[in-house]
Steps between C-alpha positions, in 0.01 A plus 500: 500500500202253502175628362310452815757706689459779251127483568546528875734797449257668270210440752703640784589802286141575416400460850728773603379724228145429601568579862707803440813350630815654345713302272867540600818452284572138633145381464406283199321689234397427137740616240236700335439695830874566535535622142190719530649671803837544349349662197284730707757594769779555251280719297392685816881546588578625145215758532643634821843546349396632162245721691794696657585654154202721435527664838877500526474721181375777727710478814746778380209710379267501801364841587659517850722309739211336681335364187849383394557314821163339491546377143842371563364303790225365293725378219728330764190336625422352167855360479444331829172343388676351200758349738226347716333351195807357326580337834142349518539369149840343608309303767326322217817401323532797263852612415517883554760563226297306253185666604655847431648382173159391393375856558792646294438265216135592491392137588364623835228764538434788750209736552401677187449830681878564525533528128343837489706819539487741805481845321439737780517529879136439525563147353677426837166564663301300243739210538489495876114544521402281204783253442580434869126516578446216244804307637339523850170377366669205356761431776298520824316182404832335435581542872264196518661311214532119565873514457660611827819690390296704245224586745743613774705717244173668392425611870795740498465592137141608546592717798751686299275523182226655708747779590578547127144523414436765765810689372370500146148611592662787696681623199190485287298674766757774535513557128113487448462771774786717352510721209286435176823388331584258778141346506522462111833310562335271749200441267729426216691236702167340606391487139812321389528262784136400577459233235845349527451471875176299438697281264731417779260234625560307187279361225117461546405188685386328182834547349718419802674166476610479860230658722274189554777265616654779707167559671462112556843496666425819694804666365257767377187594704324724231482489138646771272173649416384497868815689600457748215146574613609555852771742374247708310245505782767628749680749275209683339392667825860596584525681163182682562624597844791689355312639198640289227304316225543136420565484113204262426183633340333166563568512887177494706374372822292182483273479790401136437855365529613759752803604282598704192453398140793601297615500140678227303879471551713521183604149506699527166727757677528269803621212294739708307659623808526142641655377185777771537361763259420769770646856505791406738540118492830491328646792711387330826670164411820668366527715818461190730752303279759772523442532872579137536820527283617816680440344839704188423815614695280557818372141484844370436638694785238384743547147398878522543456648848250227601734236375792659688290515819407139456851388461607692817219345705600151378859563609377620846291197543785256420 
């Protein structure tokens, strides 16, 4: 393609970005934009699928039938989110099988939070309240992402994540208002998940390689640190409301900035988990790899049925 034609395409692309006109799969886009989206959307999809595992661990041990049904529905929602997102990545030319293989080989990343164990029922509350709360904080702005299929997928995902967050907060509220032992269980879950939940937003802005370009392309609407600050400001009053204590001795209200100052995140821990050295990294990947292997017969049967139906329809047409 001639150089001046590329310049016209780039100018038209940037004009759409500047005017908040969605980029669609058949539109021309810079290869860097495409690859940035594939990386982010596939990582998001992996996080939804791997994120089923910490909660699936508690389906059979939920304290009553209502809790079990709600948790089962939530895990099913997460599977659906993964499917929406893998499909969105495919509109950019990504191969789903290769994308999943990249996860299993360790080449692709997913959210660091899912490499921590869920040790008690209260962790189901902490995950719903904090982890899904952080996800909402990150994903609501993605409903205005410049890439159309990603933005539209996020609309439904955010509606369901909002339910998940409320379900988690309800569990924490019930435990916090229960016996001393139950409240202690809730506080312990908050203590263990607070800092990993703040790490979910990614590295600090000064250490983030992708934030500036993603902001320029309006893939992201807020920086990592902006989202983290919003999370703290919203969550601290919620903890106070139910009588739990945020595990941060440096936490204090800053009147001048209209938000909370909070302690330093343990970035060494964050990077260790990202590099695959967290408490559950190896178990999570091995579980997903086995799930793919054990489900091979289902995919083969579905493909065979689809091929048989296609052949039948071809014969009818002729």
